[in-house]
C-alpha positions in Angstrom: 0.0 0.0 0.0 2.8 2.4 0.9 4.5 1.6 -2.4 1.3 2.4 -4.4 1.0 5.7 -2.5 4.7 6.6 -3.3 4.2 5.7 -7.0 1.0 7.7 -7.2 2.6 10.7 -5.5 5.5 10.5 -7.9 3.3 10.5 -10.9 1.3 13.4 -9.6 4.5 15.4 -9.0 5.7 14.7 -12.6 2.3 15.7 -13.9 2.3 19.0 -12.1 5.9 19.7 -13.2 4.9 19.0 -16.9 2.0 21.5 -16.6 4.3 24.1 -15.1 6.9 23.6 -17.9 4.2 23.8 -20.6 2.8 27.0 -19.1 6.3 28.4 -18.9 7.1 27.7 -22.5 3.8 28.9 -23.9 3.5 31.8 -21.4 6.8 33.6 -22.1 6.2 34.2 -25.8 2.5 34.6 -25.2 2.9 37.4 -22.7 5.5 39.0 -25.0 3.0 39.0 -27.9 0.3 40.5 -25.7 2.6 43.3 -24.5 3.9 43.9 -28.0 0.4 44.2 -29.4 -0.3 46.7 -26.6 2.3 49.0 -28.1 5.0 48.8 -25.5 7.7 47.2 -27.7 10.6 47.9 -25.3 8.9 46.2 -22.3 8.0 43.3 -24.6 11.6 42.8 -25.6 12.8 43.2 -22.0 10.3 40.6 -20.8 11.3 38.2 -23.5 15.0 38.7 -22.7 14.3 38.0 -19.0 12.2 34.9 -19.9 15.0 33.6 -22.1 17.6 34.2 -19.4 15.7 32.4 -16.7 15.1 29.5 -19.1 18.8 29.3 -20.1 19.8 29.4 -16.4 17.3 26.7 -15.5 18.4 24.4 -18.4 22.1 24.9 -17.7 21.6 24.3 -13.9 19.5 21.1 -14.5 22.1 19.8 -16.9 24.9 20.4 -14.5 23.0 18.7 -11.6 22.3 15.7 -13.8 25.9 15.5 -14.8 27.1 15.8 -11.2 24.7 13.0 -10.1 26.1 10.6 -12.7 29.7 11.3 -11.8 
């Protein structure tokens, strides 16, 4: 029973993480498009740059962590 609960919780965590990642990937360019169409092009570019920077930092960090765990 405990094993089933652990497996279910693990699947739930991965599902929530997948939703967060999907919203992140769609949300960054989506918000940029909304701001851009609103007329504030400078703010849109700044937001997109910040979104890209955070994404790059996350991907680099996760890659380094995976590499360190394998070593």
